[in-house]
BALOBA-1460 file (C-alpha; in Angstrom, 3 decimals):
// residues 73
<rec num="1" residu="m" x="-6.400" y="-37.199" z="26.088"/>
<rec num="2" residu="p" x="-10.178" y="-36.779" z="25.858"/>
<rec num="3" residu="s" x="-11.574" y="-37.080" z="22.342"/>
<rec num="4" residu="k" x="-13.107" y="-33.585" z="22.458"/>
<rec num="5" residu="q" x="-9.717" y="-31.982" z="23.096"/>
<rec num="6" residu="r" x="-8.053" y="-34.190" z="20.472"/>
<rec num="7" residu="r" x="-10.617" y="-33.106" z="17.844"/>
<rec num="8" residu="e" x="-10.046" y="-29.459" z="18.758"/>
<rec num="9" residu="i" x="-6.273" y="-29.852" z="18.369"/>
<rec num="10" residu="e" x="-6.730" y="-31.637" z="15.043"/>
<rec num="11" residu="r" x="-8.980" y="-28.833" z="13.845"/>
<rec num="12" residu="l" x="-6.427" y="-26.200" z="14.861"/>
<rec num="13" residu="v" x="-3.619" y="-28.093" z="13.116"/>
<rec num="14" residu="e" x="-5.702" y="-28.402" z="9.940"/>
<rec num="15" residu="d" x="-6.549" y="-24.691" z="10.017"/>
<rec num="16" residu="f" x="-2.845" y="-23.910" z="10.408"/>
<rec num="17" residu="r" x="-1.935" y="-26.135" z="7.442"/>
<rec num="18" residu="q" x="-4.553" y="-24.491" z="5.245"/>
<rec num="19" residu="k" x="-3.353" y="-21.009" z="6.171"/>
<rec num="20" residu="k" x="0.230" y="-22.054" z="5.449"/>
<rec num="21" residu="e" x="-0.726" y="-23.380" z="2.000"/>
<rec num="22" residu="t" x="-2.703" y="-20.230" z="1.231"/>
<rec num="23" residu="a" x="0.282" y="-18.078" z="2.225"/>
<rec num="24" residu="k" x="2.541" y="-20.008" z="-0.174"/>
<rec num="25" residu="q" x="0.339" y="-19.223" z="-3.156"/>
<rec num="26" residu="k" x="1.346" y="-16.139" z="-5.093"/>
<rec num="27" residu="p" x="-1.338" y="-13.514" z="-5.409"/>
<rec num="28" residu="a" x="-2.711" y="-13.019" z="-8.893"/>
<rec num="29" residu="k" x="-0.980" y="-10.215" z="-10.746"/>
<rec num="30" residu="r" x="-3.239" y="-7.332" z="-11.583"/>
<rec num="31" residu="s" x="-2.824" y="-4.143" z="-13.472"/>
<rec num="32" residu="f" x="-1.658" y="-1.033" z="-11.657"/>
<rec num="33" residu="r" x="-4.829" y="0.647" z="-12.911"/>
<rec num="34" residu="e" x="-6.893" y="-1.860" z="-10.934"/>
<rec num="35" residu="e" x="-5.447" y="-0.667" z="-7.629"/>
<rec num="36" residu="p" x="-8.034" y="1.178" z="-5.516"/>
<rec num="37" residu="f" x="-5.956" y="4.352" z="-5.263"/>
<rec num="38" residu="f" x="-5.465" y="4.733" z="-9.017"/>
<rec num="39" residu="g" x="-7.164" y="7.916" z="-10.219"/>
<rec num="40" residu="m" x="-8.119" y="9.133" z="-6.755"/>
<rec num="41" residu="w" x="-7.092" y="12.696" z="-7.624"/>
<rec num="42" residu="k" x="-8.607" y="12.806" z="-11.106"/>
<rec num="43" residu="d" x="-11.313" y="15.288" z="-10.089"/>
<rec num="44" residu="r" x="-9.044" y="17.751" z="-8.289"/>
<rec num="45" residu="v" x="-9.070" y="21.215" z="-9.848"/>
<rec num="46" residu="d" x="-5.466" y="21.997" z="-8.840"/>
<rec num="47" residu="m" x="-4.228" y="18.888" z="-10.648"/>
<rec num="48" residu="k" x="-5.794" y="19.663" z="-14.053"/>
<rec num="49" residu="e" x="-2.495" y="20.959" z="-15.453"/>
<rec num="50" residu="g" x="-0.910" y="17.559" z="-14.877"/>
<rec num="51" residu="g" x="0.828" y="15.878" z="-11.981"/>
<rec num="52" residu="a" x="4.381" y="16.734" z="-13.040"/>
<rec num="53" residu="a" x="3.588" y="20.438" z="-13.357"/>
<rec num="54" residu="w" x="1.890" y="20.408" z="-9.969"/>
<rec num="55" residu="v" x="4.940" y="18.800" z="-8.342"/>
<rec num="56" residu="r" x="7.317" y="21.318" z="-9.971"/>
<rec num="57" residu="k" x="5.145" y="24.163" z="-8.702"/>
<rec num="58" residu="l" x="5.048" y="22.649" z="-5.205"/>
<rec num="59" residu="r" x="8.817" y="22.116" z="-5.125"/>
<rec num="60" residu="s" x="9.544" y="25.662" z="-6.232"/>
<rec num="61" residu="g" x="8.358" y="26.841" z="-2.813"/>
<rec num="62" residu="p" x="10.690" y="27.714" z="0.070"/>
<rec num="63" residu="h" x="10.173" y="24.434" z="1.904"/>
<rec num="64" residu="w" x="11.854" y="22.455" z="-0.867"/>
<rec num="65" residu="n" x="14.813" y="24.717" z="-1.576"/>
<rec num="66" residu="r" x="17.714" y="23.101" z="0.255"/>
<rec num="67" residu="l" x="20.179" y="25.943" z="-0.346"/>
<rec num="68" residu="k" x="17.938" y="28.566" z="1.204"/>
<rec num="69" residu="r" x="17.117" y="26.283" z="4.111"/>
<rec num="70" residu="d" x="20.787" y="25.424" z="4.798"/>
<rec num="71" residu="d" x="21.898" y="29.087" z="4.652"/>
<rec num="72" residu="s" x="19.552" y="30.041" z="7.464"/>
<rec num="73" residu="r" x="21.454" y="27.978" z="10.043"/>
């Protein structure tokens, strides 16, 4: 095998080994508050009353009431 091809294969094998070792390492644990999506709705006017209240209000609508939806069949 020509030396140029052999070096290319060796490079590919080494890259594969490095990627495999990197994949084995556990990612560093970080706080939930450090996630990029945390606080993304903090400036929304309709969420000022609190998330739980907003969800209750949303679920009180007709789309979430299973009994009313099942009776219409």
